[in-house]
Biopython code that builds the backbone (N, CA, C, O; Angstrom):
import numpy as np
from Bio.PDB.StructureBuilder import StructureBuilder

atoms = [
    (1, "UNK", "N", (0.850, -1.179, 0.000)),
    (1, "UNK", "CA", (0.000, 0.000, 0.000)),
    (1, "UNK", "C", (0.890, 1.235, 0.000)),
    (1, "UNK", "O", (1.878, 1.300, 0.731)),
    (2, "UNK", "N", (0.537, 2.201, -0.816)),
    (2, "UNK", "CA", (1.296, 3.445, -0.886)),
    (2, "UNK", "C", (0.562, 4.534, -0.114)),
    (2, "UNK", "O", (-0.560, 4.907, -0.456)),
    (3, "UNK", "N", (1.206, 5.034, 0.923)),
    (3, "UNK", "CA", (0.690, 6.152, 1.703)),
    (3, "UNK", "C", (1.817, 7.178, 1.718)),
    (3, "UNK", "O", (2.800, 7.037, 2.446)),
    (4, "UNK", "N", (1.654, 8.196, 0.910)),
    (4, "UNK", "CA", (2.739, 9.142, 0.687)),
    (4, "UNK", "C", (3.381, 9.574, 2.000)),
    (4, "UNK", "O", (2.691, 9.984, 2.934)),
    (5, "UNK", "N", (4.689, 9.481, 2.062)),
    (5, "UNK", "CA", (5.688, 9.117, 1.055)),
    (5, "UNK", "C", (6.202, 7.680, 1.190)),
    (5, "UNK", "O", (7.300, 7.367, 0.730)),
    (6, "UNK", "N", (5.418, 6.817, 1.813)),
    (6, "UNK", "CA", (5.872, 5.459, 2.116)),
    (6, "UNK", "C", (5.152, 4.392, 1.295)),
    (6, "UNK", "O", (4.027, 4.583, 0.833)),
    (7, "UNK", "N", (5.839, 3.264, 1.131)),
    (7, "UNK", "CA", (5.208, 2.048, 0.631)),
    (7, "UNK", "C", (5.182, 1.089, 1.809)),
    (7, "UNK", "O", (6.226, 0.693, 2.328)),
    (8, "UNK", "N", (3.987, 0.724, 2.221)),
    (8, "UNK", "CA", (3.808, -0.171, 3.364)),
    (8, "UNK", "C", (3.609, -1.594, 2.859)),
    (8, "UNK", "O", (2.735, -1.859, 2.033)),
    (9, "UNK", "N", (4.431, -2.499, 3.366)),
    (9, "UNK", "CA", (4.385, -3.896, 2.924)),
    (9, "UNK", "C", (4.105, -4.779, 4.128)),
    (9, "UNK", "O", (4.792, -4.699, 5.147)),
    (10, "UNK", "N", (3.099, -5.613, 4.000)),
    (10, "UNK", "CA", (2.671, -6.470, 5.101)),
    (10, "UNK", "C", (3.675, -7.590, 5.374)),
    (10, "UNK", "O", (3.876, -7.985, 6.523)),
    (11, "UNK", "N", (4.293, -8.092, 4.330)),
    (11, "UNK", "CA", (5.169, -9.243, 4.427)),
    (11, "UNK", "C", (6.550, -8.872, 3.878)),
    (11, "UNK", "O", (6.645, -8.444, 2.728)),
    (12, "UNK", "N", (7.609, -9.021, 4.656)),
    (12, "UNK", "CA", (8.964, -8.649, 4.226)),
    (12, "UNK", "C", (9.378, -9.328, 2.931)),
    (12, "UNK", "O", (10.153, -8.764, 2.158)),
    (13, "UNK", "N", (8.880, -10.516, 2.684)),
    (13, "UNK", "CA", (9.236, -11.250, 1.464)),
    (13, "UNK", "C", (8.756, -10.521, 0.213)),
    (13, "UNK", "O", (9.337, -10.684, -0.860)),
    (14, "UNK", "N", (7.704, -9.721, 0.342)),
    (14, "UNK", "CA", (7.178, -8.982, -0.804)),
    (14, "UNK", "C", (8.029, -7.764, -1.154)),
    (14, "UNK", "O", (7.864, -7.186, -2.228)),
    (15, "UNK", "N", (8.925, -7.371, -0.274)),
    (15, "UNK", "CA", (9.778, -6.208, -0.526)),
    (15, "UNK", "C", (10.655, -6.410, -1.759)),
    (15, "UNK", "O", (11.072, -5.433, -2.382)),
    (16, "UNK", "N", (10.936, -7.639, -2.114)),
    (16, "UNK", "CA", (11.742, -7.929, -3.292)),
    (16, "UNK", "C", (10.933, -8.137, -4.553)),
    (16, "UNK", "O", (11.495, -8.469, -5.598)),
    (17, "UNK", "N", (9.637, -7.952, -4.480)),
    (17, "UNK", "CA", (8.761, -8.143, -5.635)),
    (17, "UNK", "C", (8.731, -6.853, -6.455)),
    (17, "UNK", "O", (8.034, -5.902, -6.102)),
    (18, "UNK", "N", (9.483, -6.829, -7.539)),
    (18, "UNK", "CA", (9.600, -5.617, -8.360)),
    (18, "UNK", "C", (8.260, -5.147, -8.902)),
    (18, "UNK", "O", (8.008, -3.945, -8.974)),
    (19, "UNK", "N", (7.402, -6.078, -9.283)),
    (19, "UNK", "CA", (6.097, -5.716, -9.823)),
    (19, "UNK", "C", (5.261, -4.998, -8.774)),
    (19, "UNK", "O", (4.660, -3.962, -9.060)),
    (20, "UNK", "N", (5.221, -5.532, -7.578)),
    (20, "UNK", "CA", (4.463, -4.910, -6.490)),
    (20, "UNK", "C", (5.022, -3.523, -6.156)),
    (20, "UNK", "O", (4.266, -2.563, -6.002)),
    (21, "UNK", "N", (6.332, -3.428, -6.047)),
    (21, "UNK", "CA", (6.961, -2.151, -5.715)),
    (21, "UNK", "C", (6.676, -1.124, -6.813)),
    (21, "UNK", "O", (6.367, 0.029, -6.513)),
    (22, "UNK", "N", (6.777, -1.528, -8.067)),
    (22, "UNK", "CA", (6.503, -0.601, -9.179)),
    (22, "UNK", "C", (5.040, -0.143, -9.143)),
    (22, "UNK", "O", (4.750, 1.034, -9.357)),
    (23, "UNK", "N", (4.129, -1.068, -8.876)),
    (23, "UNK", "CA", (2.707, -0.736, -8.765)),
    (23, "UNK", "C", (2.511, 0.367, -7.722)),
    (23, "UNK", "O", (1.811, 1.349, -7.967)),
    (24, "UNK", "N", (3.125, 0.196, -6.581)),
    (24, "UNK", "CA", (2.991, 1.177, -5.502)),
    (24, "UNK", "C", (3.722, 2.479, -5.821)),
    (24, "UNK", "O", (3.273, 3.550, -5.414)),
    (25, "UNK", "N", (4.834, 2.405, -6.538)),
    (25, "UNK", "CA", (5.538, 3.622, -6.946)),
    (25, "UNK", "C", (4.693, 4.440, -7.921)),
    (25, "UNK", "O", (4.740, 5.670, -7.907)),
    (26, "UNK", "N", (3.928, 3.762, -8.757)),
    (26, "UNK", "CA", (3.006, 4.463, -9.656)),
    (26, "UNK", "C", (1.992, 5.234, -8.817)),
    (26, "UNK", "O", (1.674, 6.383, -9.125)),
    (27, "UNK", "N", (1.487, 4.609, -7.761)),
    (27, "UNK", "CA", (0.543, 5.307, -6.881)),
    (27, "UNK", "C", (1.197, 6.510, -6.199)),
    (27, "UNK", "O", (0.555, 7.545, -6.026)),
    (28, "UNK", "N", (2.450, 6.385, -5.818)),
    (28, "UNK", "CA", (3.140, 7.531, -5.208)),
    (28, "UNK", "C", (3.227, 8.694, -6.194)),
    (28, "UNK", "O", (3.031, 9.848, -5.811)),
    (29, "UNK", "N", (3.518, 8.398, -7.455)),
    (29, "UNK", "CA", (3.561, 9.446, -8.486)),
    (29, "UNK", "C", (2.192, 10.103, -8.628)),
    (29, "UNK", "O", (2.087, 11.326, -8.720)),
    (30, "UNK", "N", (1.147, 9.278, -8.644)),
    (30, "UNK", "CA", (-0.209, 9.804, -8.754)),
    (30, "UNK", "C", (-0.529, 10.721, -7.571)),
    (30, "UNK", "O", (-1.123, 11.786, -7.739)),
    (31, "UNK", "N", (-0.133, 10.298, -6.393)),
    (31, "UNK", "CA", (-0.405, 11.073, -5.187)),
    (31, "UNK", "C", (0.289, 12.433, -5.230)),
    (31, "UNK", "O", (-0.309, 13.452, -4.883)),
    (32, "UNK", "N", (1.543, 12.445, -5.654)),
    (32, "UNK", "CA", (2.287, 13.705, -5.763)),
    (32, "UNK", "C", (1.624, 14.627, -6.783)),
    (32, "UNK", "O", (1.468, 15.822, -6.533)),
    (33, "UNK", "N", (1.234, 14.077, -7.925)),
    (33, "UNK", "CA", (0.597, 14.885, -8.970)),
    (33, "UNK", "C", (-0.700, 15.523, -8.487)),
    (33, "UNK", "O", (-1.060, 16.616, -8.925)),
    (34, "UNK", "N", (-1.391, 14.850, -7.597)),
    (34, "UNK", "CA", (-2.688, 15.347, -7.130)),
    (34, "UNK", "C", (-2.576, 16.033, -5.769)),
    (34, "UNK", "O", (-3.589, 16.339, -5.139)),
    (35, "UNK", "N", (-1.361, 16.270, -5.323)),
    (35, "UNK", "CA", (-1.104, 16.942, -4.042)),
    (35, "UNK", "C", (-1.648, 16.134, -2.859)),
    (35, "UNK", "O", (-2.141, 16.702, -1.885)),
    (36, "UNK", "N", (-1.554, 14.840, -2.952)),
    (36, "UNK", "CA", (-1.807, 13.822, -1.928)),
    (36, "UNK", "C", (-3.271, 13.722, -1.487)),
    (36, "UNK", "O", (-3.944, 12.758, -1.852)),
    (37, "UNK", "N", (-3.777, 14.671, -0.727)),
    (37, "UNK", "CA", (-5.124, 14.539, -0.164)),
    (37, "UNK", "C", (-6.201, 14.394, -1.248)),
    (37, "UNK", "O", (-7.054, 13.515, -1.123)),
    (38, "UNK", "N", (-6.199, 15.210, -2.297)),
    (38, "UNK", "CA", (-7.211, 15.017, -3.348)),
    (38, "UNK", "C", (-7.146, 13.615, -3.983)),
    (38, "UNK", "O", (-8.166, 13.078, -4.415)),
    (39, "UNK", "N", (-5.956, 13.038, -4.035)),
    (39, "UNK", "CA", (-5.827, 11.668, -4.549)),
    (39, "UNK", "C", (-6.712, 10.727, -3.747)),
    (39, "UNK", "O", (-7.484, 9.957, -4.318)),
    (40, "UNK", "N", (-6.602, 10.786, -2.427)),
    (40, "UNK", "CA", (-7.368, 9.879, -1.575)),
    (40, "UNK", "C", (-8.866, 10.131, -1.669)),
    (40, "UNK", "O", (-9.659, 9.190, -1.633)),
    (41, "UNK", "N", (-9.252, 11.387, -1.789)),
    (41, "UNK", "CA", (-10.669, 11.725, -1.920)),
    (41, "UNK", "C", (-11.231, 11.158, -3.217)),
    (41, "UNK", "O", (-12.280, 10.514, -3.211)),
    (42, "UNK", "N", (-10.538, 11.394, -4.328)),
    (42, "UNK", "CA", (-10.998, 10.900, -5.624)),
    (42, "UNK", "C", (-10.949, 9.373, -5.666)),
    (42, "UNK", "O", (-11.832, 8.735, -6.239)),
    (43, "UNK", "N", (-9.925, 8.796, -5.062)),
    (43, "UNK", "CA", (-9.807, 7.341, -5.002)),
    (43, "UNK", "C", (-11.047, 6.749, -4.320)),
    (43, "UNK", "O", (-11.648, 5.803, -4.830)),
    (44, "UNK", "N", (-11.423, 7.305, -3.174)),
    (44, "UNK", "CA", (-12.568, 6.805, -2.416)),
    (44, "UNK", "C", (-13.875, 7.020, -3.177)),
    (44, "UNK", "O", (-14.711, 6.119, -3.244)),
    (45, "UNK", "N", (-14.050, 8.190, -3.740)),
    (45, "UNK", "CA", (-15.274, 8.471, -4.515)),
    (45, "UNK", "C", (-15.373, 7.528, -5.702)),
    (45, "UNK", "O", (-16.442, 6.984, -5.977)),
    (46, "UNK", "N", (-14.276, 7.334, -6.401)),
    (46, "UNK", "CA", (-14.249, 6.438, -7.553)),
    (46, "UNK", "C", (-14.598, 5.005, -7.134)),
    (46, "UNK", "O", (-15.343, 4.310, -7.824)),
    (47, "UNK", "N", (-14.052, 4.581, -6.006)),
    (47, "UNK", "CA", (-14.357, 3.238, -5.493)),
    (47, "UNK", "C", (-15.846, 3.106, -5.160)),
    (47, "UNK", "O", (-16.477, 2.114, -5.528)),
    (48, "UNK", "N", (-16.406, 4.092, -4.472)),
    (48, "UNK", "CA", (-17.819, 4.023, -4.074)),
    (48, "UNK", "C", (-18.747, 4.007, -5.289)),
    (48, "UNK", "O", (-19.724, 3.259, -5.318)),
    (49, "UNK", "N", (-18.443, 4.823, -6.278)),
    (49, "UNK", "CA", (-19.233, 4.814, -7.518)),
    (49, "UNK", "C", (-19.131, 3.445, -8.183)),
    (49, "UNK", "O", (-20.136, 2.884, -8.620)),
    (50, "UNK", "N", (-17.914, 2.914, -8.255)),
    (50, "UNK", "CA", (-17.716, 1.598, -8.861)),
    (50, "UNK", "C", (-18.441, 0.511, -8.080)),
    (50, "UNK", "O", (-18.956, -0.437, -8.673)),
    (51, "UNK", "N", (-18.487, 0.636, -6.777)),
    (51, "UNK", "CA", (-19.174, -0.355, -5.952)),
    (51, "UNK", "C", (-20.670, -0.371, -6.258)),
    (51, "UNK", "O", (-21.287, -1.435, -6.297)),
    (52, "UNK", "N", (-21.246, 0.799, -6.472)),
    (52, "UNK", "CA", (-22.657, 0.880, -6.850)),
    (52, "UNK", "C", (-22.865, 0.250, -8.233)),
    (52, "UNK", "O", (-23.834, -0.477, -8.453)),
    (53, "UNK", "N", (-21.957, 0.534, -9.147)),
    (53, "UNK", "CA", (-22.075, 0.018, -10.510)),
    (53, "UNK", "C", (-21.880, -1.495, -10.564)),
    (53, "UNK", "O", (-22.702, -2.205, -11.144)),
    (54, "UNK", "N", (-20.796, -1.995, -9.964)),
    (54, "UNK", "CA", (-20.402, -3.402, -10.113)),
    (54, "UNK", "C", (-20.896, -4.307, -8.987)),
    (54, "UNK", "O", (-20.990, -5.522, -9.163)),
    (55, "UNK", "N", (-21.210, -3.721, -7.835)),
    (55, "UNK", "CA", (-21.716, -4.478, -6.681)),
    (55, "UNK", "C", (-20.789, -5.604, -6.222)),
    (55, "UNK", "O", (-21.231, -6.606, -5.659)),
    (56, "UNK", "N", (-19.507, -5.415, -6.474)),
    (56, "UNK", "CA", (-18.476, -6.371, -6.045)),
    (56, "UNK", "C", (-17.236, -5.566, -5.652)),
    (56, "UNK", "O", (-16.775, -4.711, -6.409)),
    (57, "UNK", "N", (-16.709, -5.847, -4.475)),
    (57, "UNK", "CA", (-15.522, -5.121, -4.011)),
    (57, "UNK", "C", (-14.364, -5.253, -4.993)),
    (57, "UNK", "O", (-13.773, -4.246, -5.385)),
    (58, "UNK", "N", (-14.027, -6.487, -5.399)),
    (58, "UNK", "CA", (-12.860, -6.703, -6.263)),
    (58, "UNK", "C", (-12.974, -5.944, -7.576)),
    (58, "UNK", "O", (-12.022, -5.291, -8.004)),
    (59, "UNK", "N", (-14.131, -6.025, -8.215)),
    (59, "UNK", "CA", (-14.336, -5.335, -9.486)),
    (59, "UNK", "C", (-14.300, -3.821, -9.288)),
    (59, "UNK", "O", (-13.700, -3.101, -10.086)),
    (60, "UNK", "N", (-14.944, -3.342, -8.223)),
    (60, "UNK", "CA", (-14.957, -1.904, -7.933)),
    (60, "UNK", "C", (-13.539, -1.385, -7.714)),
    (60, "UNK", "O", (-13.170, -0.323, -8.215)),
    (61, "UNK", "N", (-12.753, -2.145, -6.963)),
    (61, "UNK", "CA", (-11.360, -1.776, -6.692)),
    (61, "UNK", "C", (-10.532, -1.766, -7.981)),
    (61, "UNK", "O", (-9.808, -0.806, -8.245)),
    (62, "UNK", "N", (-10.637, -2.816, -8.770)),
    (62, "UNK", "CA", (-9.838, -2.926, -10.001)),
    (62, "UNK", "C", (-10.168, -1.850, -11.028)),
    (62, "UNK", "O", (-9.333, -1.517, -11.869)),
    (63, "UNK", "N", (-11.387, -1.303, -10.966)),
    (63, "UNK", "CA", (-11.815, -0.298, -11.930)),
    (63, "UNK", "C", (-11.544, 1.143, -11.494)),
    (63, "UNK", "O", (-11.869, 2.078, -12.225)),
    (64, "UNK", "N", (-10.960, 1.330, -10.322)),
    (64, "UNK", "CA", (-10.547, 2.675, -9.903)),
    (64, "UNK", "C", (-9.499, 3.151, -10.907)),
    (64, "UNK", "O", (-8.586, 2.402, -11.254)),
    (65, "UNK", "N", (-9.626, 4.383, -11.371)),
    (65, "UNK", "CA", (-8.723, 4.850, -12.432)),
    (65, "UNK", "C", (-7.254, 4.719, -12.049)),
    (65, "UNK", "O", (-6.424, 4.390, -12.895)),
    (66, "UNK", "N", (-6.930, 4.969, -10.809)),
    (66, "UNK", "CA", (-5.538, 4.897, -10.362)),
    (66, "UNK", "C", (-5.040, 3.447, -10.377)),
    (66, "UNK", "O", (-3.886, 3.183, -10.718)),
    (67, "UNK", "N", (-5.908, 2.527, -10.010)),
    (67, "UNK", "CA", (-5.540, 1.106, -10.039)),
    (67, "UNK", "C", (-5.407, 0.611, -11.468)),
    (67, "UNK", "O", (-4.527, -0.196, -11.771)),
    (68, "UNK", "N", (-6.264, 1.084, -12.336)),
    (68, "UNK", "CA", (-6.192, 0.662, -13.743)),
    (68, "UNK", "C", (-4.832, 1.025, -14.341)),
    (68, "UNK", "O", (-4.213, 0.213, -15.028)),
    (69, "UNK", "N", (-4.376, 2.245, -14.074)),
    (69, "UNK", "CA", (-3.053, 2.643, -14.573)),
    (69, "UNK", "C", (-1.958, 1.785, -13.951)),
    (69, "UNK", "O", (-1.072, 1.300, -14.655)),
    (70, "UNK", "N", (-2.014, 1.597, -12.648)),
    (70, "UNK", "CA", (-0.960, 0.851, -11.957)),
    (70, "UNK", "C", (-0.912, -0.604, -12.424)),
    (70, "UNK", "O", (0.168, -1.125, -12.698)),
    (71, "UNK", "N", (-2.058, -1.260, -12.516)),
    (71, "UNK", "CA", (-2.066, -2.658, -12.969)),
    (71, "UNK", "C", (-1.637, -2.779, -14.428)),
    (71, "UNK", "O", (-0.951, -3.734, -14.793)),
    (72, "UNK", "N", (-2.028, -1.831, -15.256)),
    (72, "UNK", "CA", (-1.682, -1.888, -16.680)),
    (72, "UNK", "C", (-0.189, -1.728, -16.925)),
    (72, "UNK", "O", (0.322, -2.176, -17.952)),
    (73, "UNK", "N", (0.515, -1.093, -15.993)),
    (73, "UNK", "CA", (1.924, -0.754, -16.236)),
    (73, "UNK", "C", (2.901, -1.306, -15.221)),
    (73, "UNK", "O", (4.093, -1.007, -15.296)),
    (74, "UNK", "N", (2.434, -2.099, -14.276)),
    (74, "UNK", "CA", (3.313, -2.600, -13.224)),
    (74, "UNK", "C", (4.400, -3.547, -13.729)),
    (74, "UNK", "O", (5.412, -3.730, -13.054)),
    (75, "UNK", "N", (4.215, -4.141, -14.882)),
    (75, "UNK", "CA", (5.209, -5.059, -15.444)),
    (75, "UNK", "C", (6.285, -4.339, -16.249)),
    (75, "UNK", "O", (7.321, -4.928, -16.558)),
    (76, "UNK", "N", (6.056, -3.087, -16.589)),
    (76, "UNK", "CA", (6.960, -2.319, -17.445)),
    (76, "UNK", "C", (8.020, -1.621, -16.597)),
    (76, "UNK", "O", (7.733, -0.636, -15.917)),
    (77, "UNK", "N", (9.230, -2.133, -16.642)),
    (77, "UNK", "CA", (10.323, -1.587, -15.850)),
    (77, "UNK", "C", (10.700, -0.162, -16.216)),
    (77, "UNK", "O", (11.312, 0.539, -15.409)),
    (78, "UNK", "N", (10.350, 0.278, -17.410)),
    (78, "UNK", "CA", (10.684, 1.633, -17.860)),
    (78, "UNK", "C", (9.548, 2.625, -17.659)),
    (78, "UNK", "O", (9.710, 3.819, -17.912)),
    (79, "UNK", "N", (8.410, 2.140, -17.208)),
    (79, "UNK", "CA", (7.216, 2.987, -17.172)),
    (79, "UNK", "C", (7.405, 4.260, -16.344)),
    (79, "UNK", "O", (7.061, 5.349, -16.805)),
    (80, "UNK", "N", (7.931, 4.141, -15.164)),
    (80, "UNK", "CA", (8.046, 5.315, -14.295)),
    (80, "UNK", "C", (8.965, 6.382, -14.871)),
    (80, "UNK", "O", (8.728, 7.573, -14.668)),
    (81, "UNK", "N", (9.993, 5.982, -15.575)),
    (81, "UNK", "CA", (10.914, 6.968, -16.142)),
    (81, "UNK", "C", (10.338, 7.625, -17.402)),
    (81, "UNK", "O", (10.773, 8.710, -17.788)),
    (82, "UNK", "N", (9.362, 6.973, -18.041)),
    (82, "UNK", "CA", (8.780, 7.495, -19.279)),
    (82, "UNK", "C", (7.363, 8.035, -19.089)),
    (82, "UNK", "O", (6.791, 8.612, -20.013)),
    (83, "UNK", "N", (6.812, 7.855, -17.929)),
    (83, "UNK", "CA", (5.409, 8.177, -17.666)),
    (83, "UNK", "C", (5.158, 9.686, -17.733)),
    (83, "UNK", "O", (5.781, 10.456, -17.002)),
    (84, "UNK", "N", (4.238, 10.104, -18.617)),
    (84, "UNK", "CA", (3.860, 11.515, -18.642)),
    (84, "UNK", "C", (3.051, 11.872, -17.381)),
    (84, "UNK", "O", (2.421, 11.009, -16.770)),
    (85, "UNK", "N", (3.080, 13.126, -17.015)),
    (85, "UNK", "CA", (2.320, 13.618, -15.867)),
    (85, "UNK", "C", (0.827, 13.395, -16.134)),
    (85, "UNK", "O", (0.358, 13.533, -17.264)),
    (86, "UNK", "N", (0.096, 13.048, -15.078)),
    (86, "UNK", "CA", (-1.352, 12.832, -15.112)),
    (86, "UNK", "C", (-1.758, 11.697, -16.061)),
    (86, "UNK", "O", (-2.834, 11.739, -16.656)),
    (87, "UNK", "N", (-0.911, 10.704, -16.196)),
    (87, "UNK", "CA", (-1.200, 9.584, -17.099)),
    (87, "UNK", "C", (-2.445, 8.812, -16.717)),
    (87, "UNK", "O", (-3.055, 8.158, -17.564)),
    (88, "UNK", "N", (-2.832, 8.879, -15.447)),
    (88, "UNK", "CA", (-4.019, 8.162, -15.010)),
    (88, "UNK", "C", (-5.279, 8.667, -15.705)),
    (88, "UNK", "O", (-6.290, 7.965, -15.729)),
    (89, "UNK", "N", (-5.236, 9.872, -16.270)),
    (89, "UNK", "CA", (-6.418, 10.446, -16.915)),
    (89, "UNK", "C", (-6.876, 9.643, -18.124)),
    (89, "UNK", "O", (-8.054, 9.693, -18.481)),
    (90, "UNK", "N", (-5.981, 8.909, -18.759)),
    (90, "UNK", "CA", (-6.427, 8.123, -19.905)),
    (90, "UNK", "C", (-7.195, 6.864, -19.469)),
    (90, "UNK", "O", (-7.685, 6.114, -20.313)),
    (91, "UNK", "N", (-7.299, 6.635, -18.158)),
    (91, "UNK", "CA", (-8.051, 5.491, -17.638)),
    (91, "UNK", "C", (-9.422, 5.912, -17.097)),
    (91, "UNK", "O", (-10.134, 5.103, -16.503)),
    (92, "UNK", "N", (-9.786, 7.188, -17.307)),
    (92, "UNK", "CA", (-11.092, 7.677, -16.846)),
    (92, "UNK", "C", (-12.171, 7.082, -17.724)),
    (92, "UNK", "O", (-13.354, 7.355, -17.519)),
]
sb = StructureBuilder()
sb.init_structure("model")
sb.init_model(0)
sb.init_chain("A")
sb.init_seg("    ")
for serial, (resi, resn, name, xyz) in enumerate(atoms, 1):
    if name == "N":
        sb.init_residue(resn, " ", resi, " ")
    sb.init_atom(name, np.array(xyz, "f"), 0.0, 1.0, " ", f" {name:<3s}", serial, name[0])
structure = sb.get_structure()
Protein backbone atom coordinates (compact mmCIF):
# COMPACT_ATOMS: atom_id res chain seq x y z
CA UNK A 1 0.00 0.00 0.00
CA UNK A 2 1.30 3.45 -0.89
CA UNK A 3 0.69 6.15 1.70
CA UNK A 4 2.74 9.14 0.69
CA UNK A 5 5.69 9.12 1.05
CA UNK A 6 5.87 5.46 2.12
CA UNK A 7 5.21 2.05 0.63
CA UNK A 8 3.81 -0.17 3.36
CA UNK A 9 4.39 -3.90 2.92
CA UNK A 10 2.67 -6.47 5.10
CA UNK A 11 5.17 -9.24 4.43
CA UNK A 12 8.96 -8.65 4.23
CA UNK A 13 9.24 -11.25 1.46
CA UNK A 14 7.18 -8.98 -0.80
CA UNK A 15 9.78 -6.21 -0.53
CA UNK A 16 11.74 -7.93 -3.29
CA UNK A 17 8.76 -8.14 -5.64
CA UNK A 18 9.60 -5.62 -8.36
CA UNK A 19 6.10 -5.72 -9.82
CA UNK A 20 4.46 -4.91 -6.49
CA UNK A 21 6.96 -2.15 -5.72
CA UNK A 22 6.50 -0.60 -9.18
CA UNK A 23 2.71 -0.74 -8.76
CA UNK A 24 2.99 1.18 -5.50
CA UNK A 25 5.54 3.62 -6.95
CA UNK A 26 3.01 4.46 -9.66
CA UNK A 27 0.54 5.31 -6.88
CA UNK A 28 3.14 7.53 -5.21
CA UNK A 29 3.56 9.45 -8.49
CA UNK A 30 -0.21 9.80 -8.75
CA UNK A 31 -0.41 11.07 -5.19
CA UNK A 32 2.29 13.71 -5.76
CA UNK A 33 0.60 14.89 -8.97
CA UNK A 34 -2.69 15.35 -7.13
CA UNK A 35 -1.10 16.94 -4.04
CA UNK A 36 -1.81 13.82 -1.93
CA UNK A 37 -5.12 14.54 -0.16
CA UNK A 38 -7.21 15.02 -3.35
CA UNK A 39 -5.83 11.67 -4.55
CA UNK A 40 -7.37 9.88 -1.58
CA UNK A 41 -10.67 11.73 -1.92
CA UNK A 42 -11.00 10.90 -5.62
CA UNK A 43 -9.81 7.34 -5.00
CA UNK A 44 -12.57 6.80 -2.42
CA UNK A 45 -15.27 8.47 -4.51
CA UNK A 46 -14.25 6.44 -7.55
CA UNK A 47 -14.36 3.24 -5.49
CA UNK A 48 -17.82 4.02 -4.07
CA UNK A 49 -19.23 4.81 -7.52
CA UNK A 50 -17.72 1.60 -8.86
CA UNK A 51 -19.17 -0.35 -5.95
CA UNK A 52 -22.66 0.88 -6.85
CA UNK A 53 -22.08 0.02 -10.51
CA UNK A 54 -20.40 -3.40 -10.11
CA UNK A 55 -21.72 -4.48 -6.68
CA UNK A 56 -18.48 -6.37 -6.05
CA UNK A 57 -15.52 -5.12 -4.01
CA UNK A 58 -12.86 -6.70 -6.26
CA UNK A 59 -14.34 -5.33 -9.49
CA UNK A 60 -14.96 -1.90 -7.93
CA UNK A 61 -11.36 -1.78 -6.69
CA UNK A 62 -9.84 -2.93 -10.00
CA UNK A 63 -11.81 -0.30 -11.93
CA UNK A 64 -10.55 2.68 -9.90
CA UNK A 65 -8.72 4.85 -12.43
CA UNK A 66 -5.54 4.90 -10.36
CA UNK A 67 -5.54 1.11 -10.04
CA UNK A 68 -6.19 0.66 -13.74
CA UNK A 69 -3.05 2.64 -14.57
CA UNK A 70 -0.96 0.85 -11.96
CA UNK A 71 -2.07 -2.66 -12.97
CA UNK A 72 -1.68 -1.89 -16.68
CA UNK A 73 1.92 -0.75 -16.24
CA UNK A 74 3.31 -2.60 -13.22
CA UNK A 75 5.21 -5.06 -15.44
CA UNK A 76 6.96 -2.32 -17.45
CA UNK A 77 10.32 -1.59 -15.85
CA UNK A 78 10.68 1.63 -17.86
CA UNK A 79 7.22 2.99 -17.17
CA UNK A 80 8.05 5.32 -14.29
CA UNK A 81 10.91 6.97 -16.14
CA UNK A 82 8.78 7.50 -19.28
CA UNK A 83 5.41 8.18 -17.67
CA UNK A 84 3.86 11.52 -18.64
CA UNK A 85 2.32 13.62 -15.87
CA UNK A 86 -1.35 12.83 -15.11
CA UNK A 87 -1.20 9.58 -17.10
CA UNK A 88 -4.02 8.16 -15.01
CA UNK A 89 -6.42 10.45 -16.91
CA UNK A 90 -6.43 8.12 -19.91
CA UNK A 91 -8.05 5.49 -17.64
CA UNK A 92 -11.09 7.68 -16.85
